[in-house]
N, C-alpha and C positions, 0 to 999 in steps of 0.2 A: 247228492250234489258233490261234484269233484272239484277240489281245490289243488292248486300247485303251490309247493313251498320249496324254498331253497335252504338247505342246512349245510353250512360251510362249503358253499359253491357247488353242492350236489343237489340236483333237482329230484323231488319226490312228489308222488301223487297221494292226496289225502281224500278219502271218500267218507262222508257221514252216512252211515248205513242205517242206523236206528237211533231215534231220539228218546223213546219211552219204552219200557220203564227206566232203562239206563242208556247212556250214550254208547254206541258202538261205532268205532272209527276203523277204517281200513287204510293202512299205510303201506304202500307198495305191495299190495296183495295179501297182507296179513291183518287179520281182525284183532282189535284190542277193545276191552271194556274200559270205559273212562267215566269216572265220577268226580265232579269238582266238590271239594270241601271248603268250608269257610276258612279264611285266614285273617290275620291281623295286619293292617297296614299293607306293606308290599309283600309280606310273607303269605304264601298261599300253599294249599295242600290239595293234591288230587289223589285219587285211587286209580291206579293203572294195572289192569289184570290182577286185582286183589292186593297189590302192594301199595302202601301209602308212601307218597313222595312229596316232600316239602321243597318249595322253590321260591325264588324271588324273580320278578320281572320288571322290565322297563320297556315302554313302547315308544317307537319313533316312526309314525306313519304306518307302513306295512311291515316294518322290521321290529321284531321283539328280541330283546336281549334277556336271556335266562341265566340264572345262577342255580345250578341243579347238581346236587351231590358233589360239591366242591369244584365243579367245572363251569366255565362260562360257555354259553351256546348262543349263536346268532341265527335266528330263524326269519327268513323273509317270505311273506305271503305274496304270491304273484297273482294279481288280479288279471284275468284273461283279457279284459277290456284294455287295460293299460299295456299289456304285452302286444296286443294287436295294433294299438295306436303307435307304439314305439317302432314296431316292425314296419308299419306303413310309412312312418315319417323317415326312418333310416337316418342317414347322415345329412338329410336336408333340413332337419329340425334344429333350432337353437332353443335349448331348454333352460329353465331356471334351476340353478343348483340348490336353491333354498327359497322359502316364501319371502316376498318383499314387495317393493314398489318400483316402477320405472321412473328414473329421475332424469334421463337424457337420451335422446335419439341421435346417434352419430351418423347414421346413413338413412336413406329413404328407399322405399321399394323401387326396384329397377336399377339400383346402383350396382356397379361391378365391384366385387370385393375379393380380396385375397385371403387365403387361409390364415387365421389368427388375427385378422383385422377387426377392430372393435366395431360392432354394429349398434349396441346400445349399452347404457350403464344402468345398473339396478342398485337398490339399497336395501339392506336387511340388517336390523339391529345396529344402525349407524355405520355399517360396513358397506362401502361401495365396491361393486364388482363389475368389471367390463365383460359383457357377453360377446364372444367373437365368432366370426364365420368358421364353420367346421371344415370348409374346403374353399377352393377358388370357384367363383361363379357369380351368378346374379342374385341379388336379394329379391325374392318374390313378394314377401309380405311381412309387415310387422303387425302382430296381432294385439298389441297393447299400446296405449298412448301414455305420454308422460303423466304421472300421478295415479295411474291404474295399478291395482294390486294383483298379485298372482300367487299361486301355490307352488310348492316344490315340485319339480319335474314337469311343470306346465310348459307347453310350447309357447314361446314368446315371439319367435320370428321363424320364417321359412325361406329356404333357398329354392330357386327354380330347379326342377328336376333336370337331369341330364337329357331327358327325352324332349324337353320343351324347346 
């Protein structure tokens, strides 16, 4: 199985080559033996190519923040399905920057909107945020109604494509 990950804005390929008796991963064409050891709380230990490494991690969706050997690392796992959806939607998608609920619709499908004009308002943890049109054009669809919840990066509304 091939996974894509981003480490400090650099893309890498990660292949799981062998699961038993030990995990072998291939990162950018180089094989590594990996064994996870038990840790306490957020402290974890792995054995990588025979070397024991302690680390701490915090996860935010597909992003993992690691503290390893005195340095902080940010690793983003790229789900190929999400990447394909984002590419297909391009600048026509109006996405949620955080999970929340729709509280107000400012525009209706078919409305002519200018870049930066508010399309709808969302709320997350009592913070209200206006979602705006990414470009001048026609609002094709609003995918959520007032009161509906959504996840981070979910497409909430779509602009008509330039081809339409």
